[in-house]
FIZALO-330461 format. One record per residue: x, y, z of N, C-alpha, C in turn; residue number from 1; chain; residue in one letter. Coordinates in nm, 4 decimals. Example, Ala and Ser with C-alpha at 12.3 -4.5 7.8 and 13.67 -1.06 7.14 Angstrom:
BEGIN
@nc1: 1.3190&nc2: -0.5690&nc3: 0.7800&cac1: 1.2300&cac2: -0.4500&cac3: 0.7800&cc1: 1.3200&cc2: -0.3300&cc3: 0.7800&vextor: 1&nuvex: A&vokol: A
@nc1: 1.2850&nc2: -0.2250&nc3: 0.7080&cac1: 1.3670&cac2: -0.1060&cac3: 0.7140&cc1: 1.2900&cc2: 0.0030&cc3: 0.7870&vextor: 2&nuvex: A&vokol: S
! end
This chain:
BEGIN
@nc1: 1.3025&nc2: -0.9178&nc3: 4.3661&cac1: 1.2938&cac2: -0.9674&cac3: 4.2301&cc1: 1.4355&cc2: -0.9825&cc3: 4.1762&vextor: 1&nuvex: A&vokol: M
@nc1: 1.4642&nc2: -1.0938&nc3: 4.1134&cac1: 1.5982&cac2: -1.1177&cac3: 4.0617&cc1: 1.6232&cc2: -1.0323&cc3: 3.9385&vextor: 2&nuvex: A&vokol: S
@nc1: 1.7540&nc2: -1.0189&nc3: 3.9054&cac1: 1.7910&cac2: -0.9383&cac3: 3.7899&cc1: 1.7396&cc2: -1.0009&cc3: 3.6598&vextor: 3&nuvex: A&vokol: K
@nc1: 1.7350&nc2: -1.1344&nc3: 3.6567&cac1: 1.6909&cac2: -1.2034&cac3: 3.5362&cc1: 1.5398&cc2: -1.1968&cc3: 3.5162&vextor: 4&nuvex: A&vokol: D
@nc1: 1.4665&nc2: -1.1792&nc3: 3.6247&cac1: 1.3205&cac2: -1.1806&cac3: 3.6164&cc1: 1.2700&cc2: -1.0369&cc3: 3.6186&vextor: 5&nuvex: A&vokol: K
@nc1: 1.1921&nc2: -0.9977&nc3: 3.5205&cac1: 1.1383&cac2: -0.8628&cac3: 3.5127&cc1: 0.9944&cc2: -0.8628&cc3: 3.5623&vextor: 6&nuvex: A&vokol: K
@nc1: 0.9427&nc2: -0.7433&nc3: 3.5907&cac1: 0.8081&cac2: -0.7297&cac3: 3.6452&cc1: 0.7017&cc2: -0.7820&cc3: 3.5501&vextor: 7&nuvex: A&vokol: A
@nc1: 0.7311&nc2: -0.7863&nc3: 3.4215&cac1: 0.6299&cac2: -0.8307&cac3: 3.3264&cc1: 0.6447&cc2: -0.9764&cc3: 3.2853&vextor: 8&nuvex: A&vokol: Y
@nc1: 0.7259&nc2: -1.0534&nc3: 3.3570&cac1: 0.7372&cac2: -1.1957&cac3: 3.3268&cc1: 0.6044&cc2: -1.2670&cc3: 3.3483&vextor: 9&nuvex: A&vokol: D
@nc1: 0.5269&nc2: -1.2241&nc3: 3.4474&cac1: 0.3926&cac2: -1.2794&cac3: 3.4663&cc1: 0.3027&cc2: -1.2104&cc3: 3.3643&vextor: 10&nuvex: A&vokol: K
@nc1: 0.2376&nc2: -1.2861&nc3: 3.2770&cac1: 0.1577&cac2: -1.2230&cac3: 3.1718&cc1: 0.0378&cc2: -1.1464&cc3: 3.2256&vextor: 11&nuvex: A&vokol: P
@nc1: 0.0057&nc2: -1.0392&nc3: 3.1591&cac1: -0.1142&cac2: -0.9639&cac3: 3.1921&cc1: -0.2319&cc2: -1.0415&cc3: 3.1349&vextor: 12&nuvex: A&vokol: I
@nc1: -0.3322&nc2: -1.0628&nc3: 3.2171&cac1: -0.4455&cac2: -1.1445&cac3: 3.1722&cc1: -0.5746&cc2: -1.0648&cc3: 3.1799&vextor: 13&nuvex: A&vokol: S
@nc1: -0.6772&nc2: -1.1191&nc3: 3.1188&cac1: -0.8060&cac2: -1.0514&cac3: 3.1139&cc1: -0.8751&cc2: -1.0442&cc3: 3.2490&vextor: 14&nuvex: A&vokol: L
@nc1: -0.8349&nc2: -1.1301&nc3: 3.3437&cac1: -0.9004&cac2: -1.1277&cac3: 3.4741&cc1: -0.8382&cc2: -1.0259&cc3: 3.5690&vextor: 15&nuvex: A&vokol: D
@nc1: -0.7340&nc2: -0.9553&nc3: 3.5249&cac1: -0.6730&cac2: -0.8509&cac3: 3.6077&cc1: -0.7580&cc2: -0.7250&cc3: 3.6004&vextor: 16&nuvex: A&vokol: M
@nc1: -0.7547&nc2: -0.6500&nc3: 3.7101&cac1: -0.8266&cac2: -0.5228&cac3: 3.7087&cc1: -0.7489&cc2: -0.4227&cc3: 3.6227&vextor: 17&nuvex: A&vokol: S
@nc1: -0.8195&nc2: -0.3234&nc3: 3.5727&cac1: -0.7565&cac2: -0.2207&cac3: 3.4899&cc1: -0.6498&cc2: -0.1461&cc3: 3.5691&vextor: 18&nuvex: A&vokol: L
@nc1: -0.6785&nc2: -0.1159&nc3: 3.6957&cac1: -0.5821&cac2: -0.0438&cac3: 3.7788&cc1: -0.4519&cc2: -0.1218&cc3: 3.7947&vextor: 19&nuvex: A&vokol: D
@nc1: -0.4621&nc2: -0.2522&nc3: 3.8190&cac1: -0.3434&cac2: -0.3359&cac3: 3.8344&cc1: -0.2639&cc2: -0.3416&cc3: 3.7039&vextor: 20&nuvex: A&vokol: E
@nc1: -0.3341&nc2: -0.3569&nc3: 3.5932&cac1: -0.2680&cac2: -0.3639&cac3: 3.4633&cc1: -0.1935&cc2: -0.2356&cc3: 3.4337&vextor: 21&nuvex: A&vokol: T
@nc1: -0.2592&nc2: -0.1201&nc3: 3.4528&cac1: -0.1942&cac2: 0.0086&cac3: 3.4273&cc1: -0.0775&cc2: 0.0326&cc3: 3.5217&vextor: 22&nuvex: A&vokol: L
@nc1: -0.0938&nc2: -0.0067&nc3: 3.6465&cac1: 0.0129&cac2: 0.0095&cac3: 3.7444&cc1: 0.1364&cc2: -0.0700&cc3: 3.7036&vextor: 23&nuvex: A&vokol: S
@nc1: 0.1167&nc2: -0.1949&nc3: 3.6603&cac1: 0.2297&cac2: -0.2783&cac3: 3.6176&cc1: 0.2940&cc2: -0.2237&cc3: 3.4913&vextor: 24&nuvex: A&vokol: R
@nc1: 0.2129&nc2: -0.1782&nc3: 3.3969&cac1: 0.2662&cac2: -0.1244&cac3: 3.2725&cc1: 0.3498&cc2: 0.0000&cc3: 3.3004&vextor: 25&nuvex: A&vokol: F
@nc1: 0.2986&nc2: 0.0901&nc3: 3.3840&cac1: 0.3704&cac2: 0.2134&cac3: 3.4163&cc1: 0.5013&cc2: 0.1828&cc3: 3.4864&vextor: 26&nuvex: A&vokol: T
@nc1: 0.4995&nc2: 0.0906&nc3: 3.5800&cac1: 0.6205&cac2: 0.0549&cac3: 3.6540&cc1: 0.7261&cc2: -0.0030&cc3: 3.5606&vextor: 27&nuvex: A&vokol: K
@nc1: 0.6877&nc2: -0.0926&nc3: 3.4756&cac1: 0.7821&cac2: -0.1542&cac3: 3.3834&cc1: 0.8387&cc2: -0.0501&cc3: 3.2884&vextor: 28&nuvex: A&vokol: V
@nc1: 0.7542&nc2: 0.0386&nc3: 3.2386&cac1: 0.8001&cac2: 0.1413&cac3: 3.1462&cc1: 0.9027&cc2: 0.2323&cc3: 3.2118&vextor: 29&nuvex: A&vokol: T
@nc1: 0.8773&nc2: 0.2751&nc3: 3.3340&cac1: 0.9723&cac2: 0.3611&cac3: 3.4047&cc1: 1.1049&cc2: 0.2890&cc3: 3.4265&vextor: 30&nuvex: A&vokol: K
@nc1: 1.0982&nc2: 0.1615&nc3: 3.4667&cac1: 1.2206&cac2: 0.0842&cac3: 3.4890&cc1: 1.3002&cc2: 0.0700&cc3: 3.3600&vextor: 31&nuvex: A&vokol: E
@nc1: 1.2334&nc2: 0.0435&nc3: 3.2507&cac1: 1.3025&cac2: 0.0264&cac3: 3.1233&cc1: 1.3679&cc2: 0.1571&cc3: 3.0783&vextor: 32&nuvex: A&vokol: E
@nc1: 1.2994&nc2: 0.2684&nc3: 3.0972&cac1: 1.3576&cac2: 0.3977&cac3: 3.0594&cc1: 1.4793&cc2: 0.4280&cc3: 3.1450&vextor: 33&nuvex: A&vokol: I
@nc1: 1.4701&nc2: 0.4047&nc3: 3.2741&cac1: 1.5828&cac2: 0.4305&cac3: 3.3630&cc1: 1.6994&cc2: 0.3385&cc3: 3.3297&vextor: 34&nuvex: A&vokol: Q
@nc1: 1.6703&nc2: 0.2158&nc3: 3.2922&cac1: 1.7744&cac2: 0.1200&cac3: 3.2578&cc1: 1.8500&cc2: 0.1577&cc3: 3.1319&vextor: 35&nuvex: A&vokol: G
@nc1: 1.7828&nc2: 0.2221&nc3: 3.0392&cac1: 1.8470&cac2: 0.2620&cac3: 2.9145&cc1: 1.9303&cc2: 0.3877&cc3: 2.9311&vextor: 36&nuvex: A&vokol: K
@nc1: 1.9017&nc2: 0.4673&nc3: 3.0338&cac1: 1.9787&cac2: 0.5888&cac3: 3.0571&cc1: 1.9393&cc2: 0.7029&cc3: 2.9657&vextor: 37&nuvex: A&vokol: G
@nc1: 1.8367&nc2: 0.6861&nc3: 2.8873&cac1: 1.7927&cac2: 0.7899&cac3: 2.7964&cc1: 1.6428&cc2: 0.8058&cc3: 2.8076&vextor: 38&nuvex: A&vokol: S
@nc1: 1.5988&nc2: 0.9290&nc3: 2.8180&cac1: 1.4560&cac2: 0.9545&cac3: 2.8258&cc1: 1.4079&cc2: 1.0340&cc3: 2.7051&vextor: 39&nuvex: A&vokol: T
@nc1: 1.4853&nc2: 1.0343&nc3: 2.5991&cac1: 1.4440&cac2: 1.1058&cac3: 2.4795&cc1: 1.3282&cc2: 1.0327&cc3: 2.4147&vextor: 40&nuvex: A&vokol: Q
@nc1: 1.2287&nc2: 1.1089&nc3: 2.3739&cac1: 1.1133&cac2: 1.0536&cac3: 2.3070&cc1: 1.1122&cc2: 1.1071&cc3: 2.1649&vextor: 41&nuvex: A&vokol: V
@nc1: 1.0928&nc2: 1.0182&nc3: 2.0694&cac1: 1.0864&cac2: 1.0602&cac3: 1.9309&cc1: 0.9532&cc2: 1.1307&cc3: 1.9073&vextor: 42&nuvex: A&vokol: A
@nc1: 0.9599&nc2: 1.2568&nc3: 1.8700&cac1: 0.8398&cac2: 1.3335&cac3: 1.8429&cc1: 0.8120&cc2: 1.3334&cc3: 1.6939&vextor: 43&nuvex: A&vokol: L
@nc1: 0.6860&nc2: 1.3328&nc3: 1.6609&cac1: 0.6472&cac2: 1.3365&cac3: 1.5216&cc1: 0.6558&cc2: 1.4798&cc3: 1.4713&vextor: 44&nuvex: A&vokol: L
@nc1: 0.7053&nc2: 1.4935&nc3: 1.3518&cac1: 0.7194&cac2: 1.6258&cac3: 1.2932&cc1: 0.6015&cc2: 1.6539&cc3: 1.2014&vextor: 45&nuvex: A&vokol: K
@nc1: 0.5664&nc2: 1.7800&nc3: 1.1904&cac1: 0.4604&cac2: 1.8230&cac3: 1.1003&cc1: 0.4934&cc2: 1.7797&cc3: 0.9580&vextor: 46&nuvex: A&vokol: E
@nc1: 0.3991&nc2: 1.7185&nc3: 0.8913&cac1: 0.4185&cac2: 1.6751&cac3: 0.7533&cc1: 0.4862&cc2: 1.5394&cc3: 0.7387&vextor: 47&nuvex: A&vokol: G
@nc1: 0.5148&nc2: 1.4724&nc3: 0.8504&cac1: 0.5778&cac2: 1.3402&cac3: 0.8432&cc1: 0.4807&cc2: 1.2416&cc3: 0.7784&vextor: 48&nuvex: A&vokol: E
@nc1: 0.5324&nc2: 1.1591&nc3: 0.6895&cac1: 0.4481&cac2: 1.0618&cac3: 0.6203&cc1: 0.4904&cc2: 0.9202&cc3: 0.6566&vextor: 49&nuvex: A&vokol: T
@nc1: 0.3951&nc2: 0.8297&nc3: 0.6520&cac1: 0.4205&cac2: 0.6888&cac3: 0.6784&cc1: 0.3290&cc2: 0.6048&cc3: 0.5913&vextor: 50&nuvex: A&vokol: Q
@nc1: 0.3661&nc2: 0.4804&nc3: 0.5763&cac1: 0.2798&cac2: 0.3821&cac3: 0.5111&cc1: 0.2323&cc2: 0.2843&cc3: 0.6168&vextor: 51&nuvex: A&vokol: L
@nc1: 0.1035&nc2: 0.2536&nc3: 0.6162&cac1: 0.0479&cac2: 0.1526&cac3: 0.7052&cc1: -0.0219&cc2: 0.0482&cc3: 0.6190&vextor: 52&nuvex: A&vokol: V
@nc1: -0.0379&nc2: -0.0694&nc3: 0.6733&cac1: -0.1023&cac2: -0.1782&cac3: 0.6002&cc1: -0.2463&cc2: -0.1923&cc3: 0.6476&vextor: 53&nuvex: A&vokol: I
@nc1: -0.3408&nc2: -0.1942&nc3: 0.5543&cac1: -0.4825&cac2: -0.2152&cac3: 0.5833&cc1: -0.5352&cc2: -0.3124&cc3: 0.4795&vextor: 54&nuvex: A&vokol: F
@nc1: -0.5835&nc2: -0.4270&nc3: 0.5252&cac1: -0.6335&cac2: -0.5324&cac3: 0.4367&cc1: -0.5315&cc2: -0.5698&cc3: 0.3291&vextor: 55&nuvex: A&vokol: R
@nc1: -0.4048&nc2: -0.5721&nc3: 0.3683&cac1: -0.2990&cac2: -0.6145&cac3: 0.2776&cc1: -0.2549&cc2: -0.5094&cc3: 0.1782&vextor: 56&nuvex: A&vokol: G
@nc1: -0.3063&nc2: -0.3887&nc3: 0.1869&cac1: -0.2692&cac2: -0.2794&cac3: 0.0961&cc1: -0.1998&cc2: -0.1693&cc3: 0.1745&vextor: 57&nuvex: A&vokol: K
@nc1: -0.1084&nc2: -0.1000&nc3: 0.1075&cac1: -0.0408&cac2: 0.0125&cac3: 0.1708&cc1: -0.1307&cc2: 0.1355&cc3: 0.1668&vextor: 58&nuvex: A&vokol: E
@nc1: -0.1432&nc2: 0.2006&nc3: 0.2830&cac1: -0.2231&cac2: 0.3224&cac3: 0.2952&cc1: -0.1280&cc2: 0.4353&cc3: 0.3350&vextor: 59&nuvex: A&vokol: I
@nc1: -0.1298&nc2: 0.5427&nc3: 0.2576&cac1: -0.0471&cac2: 0.6585&cac3: 0.2911&cc1: -0.1142&cc2: 0.7383&cc3: 0.4022&vextor: 60&nuvex: A&vokol: R
@nc1: -0.0314&nc2: 0.7907&nc3: 0.4946&cac1: -0.0832&cac2: 0.8781&cac3: 0.5987&cc1: 0.0171&cc2: 0.9895&cc3: 0.6227&vextor: 61&nuvex: A&vokol: Q
@nc1: -0.0346&nc2: 1.1053&nc3: 0.6636&cac1: 0.0502&cac2: 1.2208&cac3: 0.6907&cc1: 0.0077&cc2: 1.2810&cc3: 0.8246&vextor: 62&nuvex: A&vokol: V
@nc1: 0.1055&nc2: 1.3267&nc3: 0.9017&cac1: 0.0804&cac2: 1.3866&cac3: 1.0326&cc1: 0.0688&cc2: 1.5377&cc3: 1.0143&vextor: 63&nuvex: A&vokol: F
@nc1: -0.0487&nc2: 1.5939&nc3: 1.0512&cac1: -0.0733&cac2: 1.7372&cac3: 1.0337&cc1: -0.1614&cc2: 1.7873&cc3: 1.1480&vextor: 64&nuvex: A&vokol: H
@nc1: -0.1234&nc2: 1.8970&nc3: 1.2106&cac1: -0.1983&cac2: 1.9545&cac3: 1.3234&cc1: -0.2283&cc2: 1.8515&cc3: 1.4317&vextor: 65&nuvex: A&vokol: D
@nc1: -0.1271&nc2: 1.7733&nc3: 1.4665&cac1: -0.1372&cac2: 1.6713&cac3: 1.5721&cc1: -0.2412&cc2: 1.5634&cc3: 1.5426&vextor: 66&nuvex: A&vokol: N
@nc1: -0.2685&nc2: 1.5372&nc3: 1.4159&cac1: -0.3610&cac2: 1.4311&cac3: 1.3765&cc1: -0.3038&cc2: 1.3595&cc3: 1.2548&vextor: 67&nuvex: A&vokol: E
@nc1: -0.3411&nc2: 1.2326&nc3: 1.2400&cac1: -0.3036&cac2: 1.1562&cac3: 1.1219&cc1: -0.4144&cc2: 1.1682&cc3: 1.0186&vextor: 68&nuvex: A&vokol: W
@nc1: -0.3773&nc2: 1.1965&nc3: 0.8953&cac1: -0.4705&cac2: 1.2002&cac3: 0.7828&cc1: -0.4347&cc2: 1.0858&cc3: 0.6890&vextor: 69&nuvex: A&vokol: Y
@nc1: -0.5361&nc2: 1.0151&nc3: 0.6426&cac1: -0.5156&cac2: 0.8986&cac3: 0.5579&cc1: -0.5632&cc2: 0.9280&cc3: 0.4163&vextor: 70&nuvex: A&vokol: F
@nc1: -0.5026&nc2: 0.8639&nc3: 0.3201&cac1: -0.5416&cac2: 0.8772&cac3: 0.1802&cc1: -0.6719&cc2: 0.8013&cc3: 0.1555&vextor: 71&nuvex: A&vokol: S
@nc1: -0.7760&nc2: 0.8747&nc3: 0.1201&cac1: -0.9061&cac2: 0.8133&cac3: 0.0948&cc1: -0.8973&cc2: 0.7208&cc3: -0.0259&vextor: 72&nuvex: A&vokol: V
@nc1: -0.8217&nc2: 0.7606&nc3: -0.1269&cac1: -0.8079&cac2: 0.6781&cac3: -0.2471&cc1: -0.7461&cc2: 0.5432&cc3: -0.2116&vextor: 73&nuvex: A&vokol: V
@nc1: -0.6442&nc2: 0.5446&nc3: -0.1252&cac1: -0.5808&cac2: 0.4187&cac3: -0.0842&cc1: -0.6776&cc2: 0.3309&cc3: -0.0056&vextor: 74&nuvex: A&vokol: D
@nc1: -0.7590&nc2: 0.3924&nc3: 0.0794&cac1: -0.8556&cac2: 0.3168&cac3: 0.1593&cc1: -0.9637&cc2: 0.2567&cc3: 0.0697&vextor: 75&nuvex: A&vokol: I
@nc1: -1.0129&nc2: 0.3345&nc3: -0.0275&cac1: -1.1137&cac2: 0.2838&cac3: -0.1206&cc1: -1.0574&cc2: 0.1660&cc3: -0.1986&vextor: 76&nuvex: A&vokol: V
@nc1: -0.9317&nc2: 0.1767&nc3: -0.2420&cac1: -0.8684&cac2: 0.0659&cac3: -0.3150&cc1: -0.8625&cc2: -0.0594&cc3: -0.2286&vextor: 77&nuvex: A&vokol: E
@nc1: -0.8242&nc2: -0.0423&nc3: -0.1018&cac1: -0.8132&cac2: -0.1572&cac3: -0.0118&cc1: -0.9495&cc2: -0.2210&cc3: 0.0153&vextor: 78&nuvex: A&vokol: A
@nc1: -1.0520&nc2: -0.1398&nc3: 0.0270&cac1: -1.1841&cac2: -0.1917&cac3: 0.0613&cc1: -1.2580&cc2: -0.2519&cc3: -0.0585&vextor: 79&nuvex: A&vokol: M
@nc1: -1.2361&nc2: -0.1946&nc3: -0.1771&cac1: -1.3119&cac2: -0.2414&cac3: -0.2936&cc1: -1.2321&cc2: -0.3336&cc3: -0.3843&vextor: 80&nuvex: A&vokol: T
@nc1: -1.0992&nc2: -0.3245&nc3: -0.3779&cac1: -1.0163&cac2: -0.4027&cac3: -0.4676&cc1: -1.0144&cc2: -0.3473&cc3: -0.6106&vextor: 81&nuvex: A&vokol: G
@nc1: -1.0633&nc2: -0.2274&nc3: -0.6271&cac1: -1.0732&cac2: -0.1651&cac3: -0.7587&cc1: -0.9352&cc2: -0.1287&cc3: -0.8127&vextor: 82&nuvex: A&vokol: S
@nc1: -0.9219&nc2: -0.1376&nc3: -0.9474&cac1: -0.7997&cac2: -0.0925&cac3: -1.0119&cc1: -0.7996&cc2: 0.0585&cc3: -1.0303&vextor: 83&nuvex: A&vokol: D
@nc1: -0.9171&nc2: 0.1201&nc3: -1.0212&cac1: -0.9317&cac2: 0.2644&cac3: -1.0410&cc1: -1.0090&cc2: 0.3258&cc3: -0.9225&vextor: 84&nuvex: A&vokol: R
@nc1: -0.9497&nc2: 0.3295&nc3: -0.8030&cac1: -1.0214&cac2: 0.3773&cac3: -0.6848&cc1: -1.0564&cc2: 0.5256&cc3: -0.6903&vextor: 85&nuvex: A&vokol: P
@nc1: -0.9843&nc2: 0.6019&nc3: -0.7710&cac1: -1.0130&cac2: 0.7446&cac3: -0.7826&cc1: -1.1472&cc2: 0.7726&cc3: -0.8493&vextor: 86&nuvex: A&vokol: G
@nc1: -1.2032&nc2: 0.6767&nc3: -0.9197&cac1: -1.3329&cac2: 0.6934&cac3: -0.9856&cc1: -1.4488&cc2: 0.6884&cc3: -0.8862&vextor: 87&nuvex: A&vokol: K
@nc1: -1.4249&nc2: 0.6381&nc3: -0.7664&cac1: -1.5319&cac2: 0.6332&cac3: -0.6673&cc1: -1.5526&cc2: 0.7717&cc3: -0.6170&vextor: 88&nuvex: A&vokol: Y
! end
C-alpha cells in the first residue's frame, strides 16, 4: 500500500460483513495511533458537563458514575416547544 493511500480509502459499504468492517476499522485505528506517536486517551471526569443538540435545542448533560444524565426539562422543551417546560 502506498504512503498516500490509506486502508480506509475504499469506503465501507453495507454489503461488507461485520467482521471485515470491524477488522478494517481496528487496523486503521491502530495505524493512526502509532502514526501520531501518542496513545493518550482523553478520559471523562466525574461531573463533566456538555451541551448536545436535540431537535435544534441545546440539551445539558452531566457525566456521573460512568453514565450520562440528561436534563429532562431541556428534553421536554425540545420535544414540546413549550416556553415553560418545567410545568410539565
